[in-house]
C-alpha positions in Angstrom: -25.9 -7.9 2.1 -26.1 -4.6 2.6 -23.2 -2.2 1.4 -23.5 1.4 1.5 -22.5 3.3 -1.7 -19.4 5.2 0.7 -18.2 1.9 0.9 -18.1 0.6 -2.6 -16.6 4.1 -3.6 -13.8 3.2 -1.2 -13.3 -0.2 -2.5 -13.5 0.6 -6.1 -10.9 3.7 -5.5 -8.6 1.2 -3.3 -8.8 -1.8 -6.3 -8.6 0.4 -9.5 -5.8 0.2 -12.0 -3.8 3.3 -10.2 -3.3 0.9 -7.3 -2.0 -2.3 -8.8 1.0 -3.7 -7.1 1.4 -0.4 -4.9 2.4 -0.9 -1.1 4.1 -3.8 -1.7 6.6 -2.8 1.3 5.4 -0.9 4.4 6.6 2.7 3.5 7.0 5.3 6.5 6.8 9.5 6.1 10.3 10.6 5.4 11.4 13.9 4.4 15.1 14.2 2.8 16.6 16.2 0.0 17.2 14.1 -2.9 18.7 15.0 -6.2 17.5 12.7 -9.4 18.2 12.8 -12.8 16.0 13.4 -15.7 16.9 12.7 -19.4 15.4 14.7 -22.1 16.6 15.9 -25.6 19.9 14.2 -25.2 21.0 16.3 -22.1 20.7 14.5 -18.5 19.7 17.3 -15.8 19.8 17.0 -12.0 17.1 18.3 -10.2 16.5 18.5 -6.3 13.5 17.3 -4.9 12.1 16.0 -1.5 11.1 12.6 -0.3 7.7 12.1 1.2 8.0 8.6 2.1 10.6 5.8 2.2 10.9 1.8 2.0 13.1 -0.4 1.0 12.2 -1.0 -2.5 11.4 2.7 -3.1 10.1 6.2 -2.5 7.8 8.7 -3.5 9.2 12.4 -4.2 8.3 15.4 -4.8 10.3 17.2 -7.3 9.9 20.4 -9.9 10.1 18.3 -13.0 8.9 15.4 -13.3 10.2 12.3 -15.2 7.5 10.2 -17.1 6.7 6.6 -15.9 8.8 3.8 -16.9 12.1 6.5 -17.3 14.8 5.5 -15.4 16.8 7.9 -12.7 19.5 8.1 -10.4 19.4 9.4 -7.3 21.3 10.9 -4.4 19.5 10.6 -1.1 20.4 12.6 1.8 19.5 11.2 5.2 19.8 13.1 8.0 22.3 12.8 10.3 24.6 10.9 7.3 27.6 12.2 5.7 27.4 10.9 2.7 24.3 10.1 0.3 22.9 7.0 -0.9 23.6 6.6 -4.8 20.5 4.5 -6.2 19.1 3.7 -9.6 15.6 3.5 -9.6 12.6 3.2 -12.0 9.6 6.0 -12.2 6.5 3.5 -11.3 3.8 6.5 -11.1 3.1 10.2 -11.2 0.8 12.3 -9.5 0.5 16.1 -9.8 4.1 17.2 -8.6 4.7 13.8 -6.7 6.2 10.2 -8.5 7.4 7.0 -7.4 10.1 5.8 -7.4 11.1 1.8 -7.3 14.7 0.6 -6.5 15.8 -2.6 -8.8 18.7 -3.4 -5.9 20.1 -1.9 -3.4 23.2 -2.7 -1.7 23.1 -4.4 2.1 25.2 -1.1 3.5 22.6 1.1 1.8 19.9 -0.9 3.1 21.2 -1.0 6.5 21.5 2.9 6.5 17.9 3.4 5.0 16.8 0.9 7.6 18.6 2.6 10.4 17.0 5.8 9.5 13.2 4.7 9.5 13.8 3.0 12.7 14.8 6.7 14.1 11.5 7.8 12.4 9.3 5.3 14.0 11.2 6.1 17.4 10.1 9.8 17.2 6.9 9.0 16.2 5.8 7.0 19.0 
């Protein structure tokens, strides 16, 4: 079997520890305003950010203060065209520079429906 070095590098990059348990759900690029909480020194701070992508179980966020992996945060996601934000509890699953990923432990049917509707509108605009 003849395998190129470039193929080996790409394969090892996709199977390294940083890629375990990632992308278990289809994510779509989505840039929405988000606020999230961060706790430090006994105080809770609210920070502004922007989603990078979103799916039914989590999202990627770009922020100015990055919570540590494993910490909990409360999100308010402001979907375009929606009057009220979606409020979600989440856990930080990864950090890379000024980006981090969160996983939603639960999402009620109403909020899931709103996220799904928004994701479909993003998909339809892309085609």
